[in-house]
Phi, psi and omega in degrees: 000141179283126185293141178086356186264357189299328180238041173259143175285329189227133172226132182279156178308322184289350180268343185235168185206181180303337177281001188249032175300322175299335182271319189232004179081166186297320185292308180293319178300325179288318177302318182293317183297314181290319179300321185273325192256338191247346179299333181286348177258011174099357180283125181263125176231125179299142179284163179178194182218161177252129165273119197288166174291330170303321175298321172302312181293324176300314178303309181306310182296310181300320185279344172070036191250350184299323180289327183292317177296316181296327177291319177301313190273007190298313178253049182292142172230099185288348178267354177253107187300321177296318177296318180292318180299314178296315182289325174295317180297315180297317175301313178298322180292323177300313177298311182302331179260002178287151180284132177280129176300131185301320182296319180288319176302313176295331178292317172299315179296315183299317182291321174301314180293326175292323176296315180300323180297322182295328177261028168080017184241041183300127173076001183270343175056043184215016184290134176278124184230161168265136176244111184242136176284144178221096184284150184284355177222077185262316183228084175267157180307326184240015179200143177227116184261001186296147176073007180271341177255174195271157173233145178232127185249157177050054171269129185235131174095146183301317179296322178291326175294319179295321176297311176300328175292325181290322178289330171290320173307311182300325183289348173296344178240046166296159177308315183291326185283321178299307183299322182292316178300313174306309186286339179272001179086013178268146172288157183292341176249014177287336183245133177253170182233131170254166186231134167269131168247109192226138175309130176295145167262128192279057174289349175301332180249027174204245185195171184200179180174201184228141173242137173243135184270019168217166171287118186285347175282318192245339193085002180304123187284338188267012180239142169251129181250120186239135175244153182207141175213158181288145174095190180291154187279354182300327181297322176289310182303314189274003183068025181283324176244155172264104189279167171297154184231134181224140170239136180235139184267120183298312184303311177290329174298320178289345175272003182088010186269165175266084197268041175283118186280311185204165179215145178222129182283141176268189183273326174057034183283323180224160173219149178269130178230174176294145178246139176268001178285133181290342186273342181214148184263333179225160181203161175263130180234155176301146174284163176281163177300325178293321184291328181285344179247025171215154173299146180294311188262145168278161179302314182299323176298313180301315183291323179293312177301318176296316173303319179291321177300322178292315176302316183291317180296317178294323178294313185291324175293318177300308176310311181282331180092008180204162182301121182230093183289152188243147170248114194235137176259132176233165174202151180253136188272077180066195188262358175081002180241296178273328184218134170073189181264347184078007184260159179273143179220153175265122179248359176185149173207138182218155174299143174274121192243004183247295182294328180294345180276358186280164178271101184291345182278350185247131180242121185257130176230136184238136178219153175280136179280329177231153176231145172240187178294132180282125175260318178216158179229159181199185178261117182282150171264112175091186194233009176277180180243132179217172184214159173156182180284130185283139181229113182272113178257117184276326184205166183297341180290340178263006188294342178292345181274353178279128184245151179299133175101354180269166178255117179289123175239120179210163180290323181202140180283153185233141176301334172280000000 
C-alpha cells in the first residue's frame, strides 16, 4: 500500500499499483499498475485519475445517508423481485439526491482540469472522459464483483463528471449488486467504491473489444482469444453485439511467427458512437455496408494485441507468483487522420477467474441421442445439451416469469 495515500480524495494512475485495491478498487489498481510498469514495454494506457474509496466513504458520512440506506435494506428479500427492485430503486435515489461535499467536489474539478490541460484543452471544460466504477472487492477467489456497477462514456465538463460520479456511487446498489452481496454473505457496506476518470479512446470512430489470454471454451493456456467490434467497447462487454473472434497460438507468436490460428466474423450490425444529443452521451447506429463485409482487425493488429496480452499476463503472473491469465479490454483511438491517433490502447485488465479454473486436460463433448424436426434455431450459450419448456423473455423486467428448469429464449443475454 502506498504510504500517506489512505485519506486522499484523488490519486493519479502513476501513483497507484495492484497493491492499492483497498484504496482505489481493482480496476483502478490495475490501470495504475499498467500505466506505471508496462508503458516501458510498449503497452499504451490512457492517463487518468482515481477518486478513492476513502472519498466514497467520506461522501456517505458527509451526506449522513448510511443509516437511511440500512433502514431501506433492513427487510431485503433478494428472492422477491418486486422487493429487490423497490429497495434497490429507493437506495439509489437516496444517493443520487444526497449533497456532495464541497471539498471533494473541488478536488474532482481540479483533477479534471489538470487532465484536460495534459491533453491540450486547458480552460475549455470539454475533455471527453470515461467514468468507470472500481469496487474494492472485484475479483476474489470465491466471488467476482466486476461488472456490477455502471460505466459512463463521453462525459464532458466538470459538472457532468460530478453527476456521473454520483451515479457511479449509486450504482454500487444496483439490484444485481445488492443481491450478489447478500447471497454471498457480504454486508452491503463491506464493499466500497472508487471511480476511474480516464481520457476516452475514440474507438467510436474505429473499433474495440476484449482479449482473454487463455481459450475461454477449454481453459487452454497457450491460446490468446481476441474479440473485436466497431465502435465503443460497451457493446462487446455487455453482450449487445456478436463480435469478430480471433485465436492466436502463444508459443509460435513468441517465436516471432504470424501465429493466427483462426478468425470468425461477427454480425457487425450496429456500433456505439458519440451522441450529440444533450439527453445521451452515446448511441447505437447501423454499421456501414463496407464494415459489415470485412473483418474488423488487420493481421498486424491481431498480433500486436496478442503480444500485449502475453506481456500483461506475464507481468501479473510474476507479481502474483503463479499463473494468472487475464481478461483485457482494448480500444483503437480513431483512424489517425480525421479522429484520434490511430493507435491501440489497453483500457482495462483484470484476472480471468472463471475459465482459467477449468481442467484443461479434460475435453467434454455433448451430443443428442435422438433428433426430431427442427422448428426454430438460435445461438446457444455454451456447448452442453439441455431440455425444458421454452420461455421467451423480452426484458429484464420480465425475468421473474422465468422458472427453474425452463429454457431461456431472448434476443441477447444481459448481466442482470
